[in-house]
LOPALUM-660676 format. One record per residue (C-alpha): residue in three letters; x, y, z. Coordinates in steps of 0.02 Angstrom, whole numbers, plus 50000, padded with zeros to 5 digits. Each point is the difference from the previous one (the first is absolute). Layout:
BEGIN
ALAXYZ
...
// end
This chain:
BEGIN
MET508994949450391
ILE499284985249904
PRO501454991149911
VAL499464994949825
LYS499954981349972
GLY500314989949843
PHE501425010049921
SER501524995250102
GLY501575001649893
GLN499035007549853
LYS500035017249922
VAL498375009650014
ALA499755016649911
VAL499145014250094
LEU499265014349897
GLY499605015850097
LEU500955004850158
GLY498735009650101
ARG499364994150169
SER499354983249940
GLY501444997049879
LEU501365002450131
ALA499044989550126
THR499864986449868
ALA501875000549965
ARG500384998550186
ALA498794985450021
LEU500734991149848
ARG501755001950071
ALA499404993550169
GLY499344984749909
LYS501734996849921
ALA499505006249828
GLU501075012149899
PRO498995015849958
VAL500425009049838
CYS499235017350016
TRP499515013949882
ASP499115016750006
ASP500055013449866
ASN500295012750138
PRO501885001550037
ALA499655005650180
ALA499004984150032
ARG501414989449929
GLU501255009150110
THR498964996250154
ALA499934981549954
GLU501864999249964
GLY500295008250169
GLU499194984750078
GLY501154988549902
PHE498804994949862
THR500574997149822
CYS499185011549872
ALA499984995049817
ASP499085008149855
LEU498564988049964
HIS499665008649834
LYS501594993049924
HIS500024985049884
GLY500334984050097
ALA499565007950167
PHE498864985350043
ASP501264986349965
GLY500084989550159
ILE498575009650085
ALA498714989250090
SER498625013050020
LEU499625018549980
ILE499185009050147
VAL499105015949949
SER499505014750111
PRO498135004349997
GLY500135016449904
ILE500844992049848
PRO498774994249864
HIS500154982049946
LEU498544998749879
TYR498985015949966
PRO500105013149931
GLU501614991249945
PRO501304989750092
ASN501575008150066
PRO501434995449881
VAL500874990350139
VAL498434989750031
SER499864996649813
ALA501824994249997
ALA499684988150145
LEU498464992749915
ASP500974997849837
ALA501354990950096
GLY498724988550084
VAL500395007250172
PRO498514999850121
VAL499395017050059
ASP499375002350179
ASN499885013150137
ASP500355001250186
ILE498234994550043
GLY500264983649908
LEU501674997550089
PHE499185003550168
PHE498664986849979
LEU501324987949937
SER501125003050150
PHE498965004950152
ALA499644982750071
GLY501414991850098
SER500394983250078
GLU499865008050173
TRP498135001449970
ASN499874981450040
ASN500335004550182
TYR498685013850009
ASP498324997550083
THR499235011949872
PRO500865002749833
PRO500205018049939
ARG498605006749891
VAL500015012249855
ILE498565011949964
ALA500135008349829
VAL498945015349956
THR499695006549824
GLY498725011049912
SER499905017249920
ASN499635010950153
GLY500164997350185
LYS501304986249998
SER501285010150099
THR498745004650134
THR499324982250006
ALA501744992450017
ALA500515012650134
LEU498364997450091
ILE500224981050003
HIS501765002450066
HIS499385012250133
ILE498624988150058
LEU501184985350012
THR501305010150095
GLU498705006850121
ALA499404982250027
GLY501744994650050
ARG500414990549842
GLU501745001349924
ALA499735008549832
GLN501035008249863
LEU499405012049864
ALA500884999249831
GLY499865000649810
ASN499345016049925
ILE499955007450175
GLY501224998650143
ARG501554989649966
GLY500514990649844
VAL499384982150007
LEU501744992450002
ASP500585012550131
ILE498844993750138
ASP500464988050140
PRO499714981249982
GLY498304994550063
GLY499844995050182
ASP498804988050084
GLY498245006649970
SER500595015849911
VAL499125008649855
VAL500695009449851
VAL498815012649922
LEU500425004649820
GLU499305014049895
LEU500204994649818
SER499765010849847
SER499464993549830
TYR501805002449942
GLN500554987750134
THR498634986949983
GLU500114999749810
LEU501824994249991
ALA500304989650157
ARG500304981949953
ALA499514993850174
LEU498455006450091
THR499454989950151
PRO499165011050132
ASP499004992050140
VAL498715014049992
ALA499745011149848
VAL498995016249997
PHE499245008849848
THR499375017250050
ASN499235006949840
LEU500395003949818
SER499965016349903
PRO500975005649845
ASP501855003150035
HIS501684995749921
LEU499084995049841
ASP501475003749886
ARG501094988450104
HIS498754985649988
GLY499335002449825
GLY498265005050058
MET498764996050137
GLY499984981449964
GLY501884998750021
TYR499915010350159
PHE498694988450076
ALA500974984749942
ALA501545006350093
LYS499005001650162
ARG499114983349972
ARG501644990449996
LEU500175001950189
PHE498434989450020
ALA499954988749848
GLU501844995150008
GLY500295003850184
GLY498674987850063
PRO499765008550170
ASP499144990750143
ARG498855014950018
ALA499545013249871
ILE499215016550055
ILE499185008349850
GLY499215017049981
ILE498494996949889
ASP499385017749969
GLU500714999349823
ILE499604986749872
GLU501794993949997
GLY499994996250186
ALA498304991449990
PHE500654989649855
LEU501604995550093
ALA499044994650155
GLY498884989349892
GLN501504991749918
LEU500834995850165
ALA498514993650099
GLU499414982149980
GLY498235004950049
PRO498955012150107
THR500584992350165
ASP501865000049958
ASP500735010750139
ARG501744999649926
VAL499385015549907
ILE499495014950108
ARG499035013049901
ILE500075018250055
SER498975015249949
VAL499615018050043
ALA498645001249868
ARG498694988250070
LYS499554987650135
LEU500654982749958
THR498924984950034
GLY500134981349975
PRO500744984850084
GLY501825004649972
TRP501195011950091
GLN499725018749972
VAL500615016250074
PHE499185016449948
ALA499815017950059
ARG498425010549985
LYS499745017650071
GLY501604998550100
PHE499654983150080
LEU501054984649960
SER499104983350008
GLU500634982249986
TYR498824986149948
ARG500434981649994
LYS498814985949954
GLY498585012649997
ARG500305006450177
GLN500825015850062
ALA501694996450081
GLY500635017650034
SER499625018649985
ILE501055015950019
ASP499515018449995
LEU501315008049887
ARG499315017650000
ALA501035007150142
ILE501674992649946
LYS500995015249940
GLY501324989649912
LEU498684992349884
PRO498885013749929
GLY498804996549857
ALA499284985049911
HIS501654996049912
ASN500854998050168
HIS498544989850063
GLN500354988149855
ASN501814999150058
ALA499384996350176
CYS498894985949934
ALA501474992249908
ALA501175001450149
TYR498664993450118
ALA499714984949887
ALA501864996349985
CYS500245000450188
ARG498454989750031
SER500684987049879
LEU501504998650117
GLY498864997150149
LEU499995017150084
ALA498415004250095
PRO498875014349943
ARG500265009750163
VAL501894998949982
ILE499895006949823
GLU498805013850053
ASP501185005950138
ALA501445000849877
LEU498985009649871
GLN499655013550130
SER501875003550018
TYR500434999849815
PRO500855016749960
GLY499824999449810
LEU501365000549868
PRO500925015449940
HIS499275007349839
ARG498424989350011
SER498525009850072
GLN501235005950132
ILE499355013750113
ILE501505011450021
ALA499195014750092
GLU498395006850072
ALA499865018650031
GLY498575012550010
GLY498734986549965
VAL500904995349837
THR500744982649971
TYR501534997849889
VAL500174983149913
ASN501484993449900
ASP499464986749873
SER501445002449877
LYS499914981349964
ALA498365003349908
THR500924999549834
ASN498554994249893
VAL498205005149976
ASP499244985550096
SER501055002750156
ALA499675018849995
LEU498124996949989
LYS500094989050153
ALA500925013550095
LEU498725013149945
SER498584988950061
ALA500784998750173
PHE499865018650044
LYS498805014749985
ASN500225018449956
ILE501624996749909
ARG501325012449947
TRP500794988349875
ILE501825001049945
CYS500184989749842
GLY500954998449837
GLY501634993449933
LEU500464988149860
GLU498364993149932
LYS499864981249977
GLU499194990749857
GLY498115001049998
GLY499795018450045
ILE499215007850154
ALA498185002349950
ALA499414987650132
LEU500605012050136
ASN498505011049962
THR498844987450083
ALA500685006650166
ALA499825018649956
ASP498665002450133
GLN501284995650135
VAL501195013649943
ARG499855018250052
LYS501495004749892
ALA501434991549908
TYR501775006850004
VAL500934992549853
ILE501874996949997
GLY501194993049870
ARG500785005649838
GLU498374997049908
ALA498905007550136
ALA498985010749880
GLY499524985149893
PHE499594989650154
ALA498925013850073
MET499005002149839
GLN499384982050015
LEU499285002550174
GLU498185004850032
ALA500425006250175
ASP500585018150023
ALA501864998949962
LEU501495011650023
VAL501624997449905
CYS501415000950129
THR501384989749915
THR501084998450156
MET499634991450165
GLU500515015750095
ALA498725010749910
ALA498634986850014
VAL500224997450187
ALA500105018750034
GLN498385003549906
ALA499084985050073
ILE500445005450177
GLU499455017849964
ASP498334993949931
ALA499654986250127
GLU498595001950126
GLU499544990350155
GLY499404982649951
ASP501044999349841
THR501304986949953
VAL501555005049902
LEU500374984049905
LEU501484995549891
ALA499354986249885
PRO500885003549833
ALA499174986849887
ALA501635000649901
ALA501814994650005
SER501285011450081
PHE501424998849875
ASP499695016749915
GLN500565009050159
TYR500614987150126
ASP501074984250003
ASN498574990150078
PHE498345001750090
GLU500905000050168
ARG500945016049957
ARG498375007949943
GLY499144995350163
ASP501475006250103
ASP499935016749909
PHE498145001550038
THR500304995950183
GLU501445012450011
GLN498995014049919
VAL498514997050115
ARG501014999550160
LYS501035015349949
ARG498415010349984
LEU499144993450156
THR501455003050118
// end
């Protein structure tokens, strides 16, 4: 646990008592603060009270009298589409609003670091797609290389729930736009921007607000090294803002769209080969094509970002290459769950938007595509650019018929995962890939994308055994 600093003897309100909220309350108490907790869910309040925390309704008039700060869980809106009433009350009372990420950066460093040969480092990863895989891949490489590393944030453990940093240790954080937008302190040593595509636009008031939330990690965080995917204009712009000139190797540009040239530091992947160039000369190369845990160009971009982050910490290219070979992949992210009769079954339930689904579709051939769910803003017309990859689409979700009508590929309305998997298996021929890449949110049928992916996996294995 990371005890929160700066609030000893003060009352700090905690709104939202899920995983991060409870971890925040515990860390505040460890730092001698007095947490005042609230969640609209009675079961969540009961859990907190069972741990000895005080719960008080923060909606009530005068609830912020004597409160030093309000700590808000990521899922609770603080600005758009409109602030949660508790957040509005805190702002009206002049009470600062923060989140657990801000508290982490405020509290992570300790006096014991003065005795370390190498102070702990923090690598923070953000972006629209691939940030979970990139963060997990960095953690895997560091662990395989014998470095003490912890994985936290939007993946793994809550940031305040991890162990204090040891000599030479590394904390790898996956940070969503919800987290970077609100955190009052952001001070990573290395910051990674994977890519940007439309997502969470209602929460950020549009694409500009969404990019601004991501940009804070770099503009306000001031990392020693910034690793920037430049295949979108926003990334190219961000890299240009951060670099002092063409030779400034504090910025490492990455791409899977083209070869990068120039006197700076670049890492790119083309036709399955990763290349590192520095000062105009090649410094490393890896063949990514045979690595099962990293299929497709989108995963090659993740590999470029992870490679660059680990190189920035001084790891040798050969050490990184060896670790990449053993990377197993993450659940629900281009995860190969079975191979039978010459057919490959892939769970990419995390492909919850059009851009991530397109990347999954581009990674495989002869696809029996299971898709559908709760459509996100912007529609799904762009999916038709990958129609040639799809032998047939099997559409799930409450609005499956409407989803199917928008697809140019041959589509069958199945509605349920059970029906979709059964039909896809019956139709599949040797050389096909049965791919779950929904291009939509899961909430019309499932609590989250993990449950959806688990259902797909269960249905596949039930029929193959």
